[in-house]
LUMKEKOL-583549 format. One record per residue (C-alpha): chain; x, y, z; residue number from 1; residue in one letter. Coordinates in pm, whole numbers, always signed. Example, Ala and Ser with C-alpha at 12.3 -4.5 7.8 and 13.67 -1.06 7.14 Angstrom:
REM LUMKEKOL-583549
+----+--------+--------+--------+-----+----+
! ch !      X !      Y !      Z !   i ! aa !
+----+--------+--------+--------+-----+----+
!  A !  +1230 !   -450 !   +780 !   1 !  A !
!  A !  +1367 !   -106 !   +714 !   2 !  S !
+----+--------+--------+--------+-----+----+
This chain:
REM LUMKEKOL-583549
+----+--------+--------+--------+-----+----+
! ch !      X !      Y !      Z !   i ! aa !
+----+--------+--------+--------+-----+----+
!  A !  -3336 !   -987 !  -8525 !   1 !  M !
!  A !  -3077 !   -942 !  -8809 !   2 !  N !
!  A !  -2720 !  -1093 !  -8848 !   3 !  N !
!  A !  -2559 !   -766 !  -8751 !   4 !  K !
!  A !  -2748 !   -750 !  -8421 !   5 !  R !
!  A !  -2664 !  -1103 !  -8328 !   6 !  V !
!  A !  -2296 !  -1042 !  -8406 !   7 !  Q !
!  A !  -2304 !   -746 !  -8175 !   8 !  K !
!  A !  -2471 !   -934 !  -7892 !   9 !  I !
!  A !  -2217 !  -1205 !  -7935 !  10 !  M !
!  A !  -1934 !   -954 !  -7919 !  11 !  A !
!  A !  -2066 !   -792 !  -7608 !  12 !  A !
!  A !  -2101 !  -1139 !  -7448 !  13 !  I !
!  A !  -1748 !  -1216 !  -7526 !  14 !  G !
!  A !  -1613 !   -889 !  -7397 !  15 !  E !
!  A !  -1813 !   -937 !  -7065 !  16 !  E !
!  A !  -1670 !  -1292 !  -7033 !  17 !  A !
!  A !  -1312 !  -1171 !  -7101 !  18 !  G !
!  A !  -1263 !  -1365 !  -7411 !  19 !  I !
!  A !   -998 !  -1216 !  -7631 !  20 !  S !
!  A !  -1101 !  -1390 !  -7954 !  21 !  R !
!  A !  -1388 !  -1253 !  -8147 !  22 !  R !
!  A !  -1716 !  -1447 !  -8122 !  23 !  L !
!  A !  -1940 !  -1499 !  -8418 !  24 !  S !
!  A !  -2251 !  -1681 !  -8495 !  25 !  P !
!  A !  -2058 !  -1872 !  -8760 !  26 !  H !
!  A !  -1805 !  -1994 !  -8488 !  27 !  K !
!  A !  -2091 !  -2094 !  -8270 !  28 !  L !
!  A !  -2245 !  -2302 !  -8538 !  29 !  R !
!  A !  -1897 !  -2458 !  -8626 !  30 !  Y !
!  A !  -1841 !  -2547 !  -8256 !  31 !  T !
!  A !  -2174 !  -2681 !  -8216 !  32 !  F !
!  A !  -2140 !  -2907 !  -8534 !  33 !  A !
!  A !  -1779 !  -3030 !  -8461 !  34 !  T !
!  A !  -1857 !  -3107 !  -8101 !  35 !  L !
!  A !  -2180 !  -3286 !  -8200 !  36 !  S !
!  A !  -1970 !  -3526 !  -8426 !  37 !  L !
!  A !  -1705 !  -3553 !  -8161 !  38 !  R !
!  A !  -1956 !  -3677 !  -7904 !  39 !  Y !
!  A !  -2112 !  -3928 !  -8132 !  40 !  G !
!  A !  -2398 !  -3746 !  -8315 !  41 !  N !
!  A !  -2495 !  -3914 !  -8644 !  42 !  N !
!  A !  -2401 !  -3702 !  -8953 !  43 !  L !
!  A !  -2758 !  -3714 !  -9102 !  44 !  E !
!  A !  -2901 !  -3588 !  -8772 !  45 !  Y !
!  A !  -2650 !  -3303 !  -8776 !  46 !  L !
!  A !  -2737 !  -3218 !  -9141 !  47 !  R !
!  A !  -3095 !  -3189 !  -9036 !  48 !  L !
!  A !  -3013 !  -2969 !  -8738 !  49 !  A !
!  A !  -2800 !  -2739 !  -8945 !  50 !  L !
!  A !  -3055 !  -2708 !  -9215 !  51 !  G !
!  A !  -2847 !  -2841 !  -9504 !  52 !  H !
!  A !  -3021 !  -3000 !  -9802 !  53 !  S !
!  A !  -2745 !  -3216 !  -9903 !  54 !  D !
!  A !  -2537 !  -3440 !  -9670 !  55 !  I !
!  A !  -2222 !  -3368 !  -9881 !  56 !  K !
!  A !  -2235 !  -3005 !  -9746 !  57 !  T !
!  A !  -2225 !  -3125 !  -9389 !  58 !  T !
!  A !  -1967 !  -3387 !  -9446 !  59 !  S !
!  A !  -1732 !  -3147 !  -9629 !  60 !  N !
!  A !  -1764 !  -2881 !  -9379 !  61 !  S !
!  A !  -1756 !  -3072 !  -9044 !  62 !  Y !
!  A !  -1617 !  -3423 !  -9109 !  63 !  L !
!  A !  -1260 !  -3330 !  -9158 !  64 !  A !
!  A !  -1255 !  -3167 !  -8814 !  65 !  A !
!  A !  -1381 !  -3495 !  -8678 !  66 !  S !
!  A !  -1114 !  -3690 !  -8868 !  67 !  D !
!  A !   -847 !  -3477 !  -8680 !  68 !  A !
!  A !  -1001 !  -3590 !  -8354 !  69 !  D !
!  A !   -976 !  -3962 !  -8468 !  70 !  V !
!  A !   -605 !  -3901 !  -8548 !  71 !  V !
!  A !   -549 !  -3762 !  -8190 !  72 !  I !
!  A !   -735 !  -4036 !  -8019 !  73 !  A !
!  A !   -547 !  -4294 !  -8239 !  74 !  Q !
!  A !   -214 !  -4139 !  -8129 !  75 !  R !
!  A !   -339 !  -4144 !  -7762 !  76 !  R !
!  A !   -444 !  -4492 !  -7760 !  77 !  S !
!  A !   -165 !  -4639 !  -7996 !  78 !  S !
!  A !    +21 !  -4936 !  -7844 !  79 !  P !
!  A !   +344 !  -4784 !  -8012 !  80 !  M !
!  A !   +296 !  -4438 !  -7861 !  81 !  A !
!  A !   +230 !  -4583 !  -7513 !  82 !  N !
!  A !   +509 !  -4848 !  -7545 !  83 !  L !
!  A !   +724 !  -4689 !  -7261 !  84 !  Y !
!  A !   +446 !  -4580 !  -7021 !  85 !  K !
+----+--------+--------+--------+-----+----+
C-alpha cells in the first residue's frame, strides 16, 4: 500500500465520521507521539516506536508540544492561579 492510498483511506474515514478537518497519516503520527508523551511515555521509547535514528529528531519534533502541556498544567495547578477559588 502506498502513501497516496493511505491518504485516500484516511480522507474517506474522516468524511464518514463527519470530521471537517483533513486527516492525514502525518497528523495521526503526530497525535500518537504527542499523546504518548502527554500520558507519560519515555522519549527513548517513543524514538524507537517512530523509527528515528537520533533522539534529537524526536525531541525537536515532539517535545515542544509536551512543554506546552506542562505550561497548561502549571497554570491549572498554580497556587496564584487558584487563589480565589
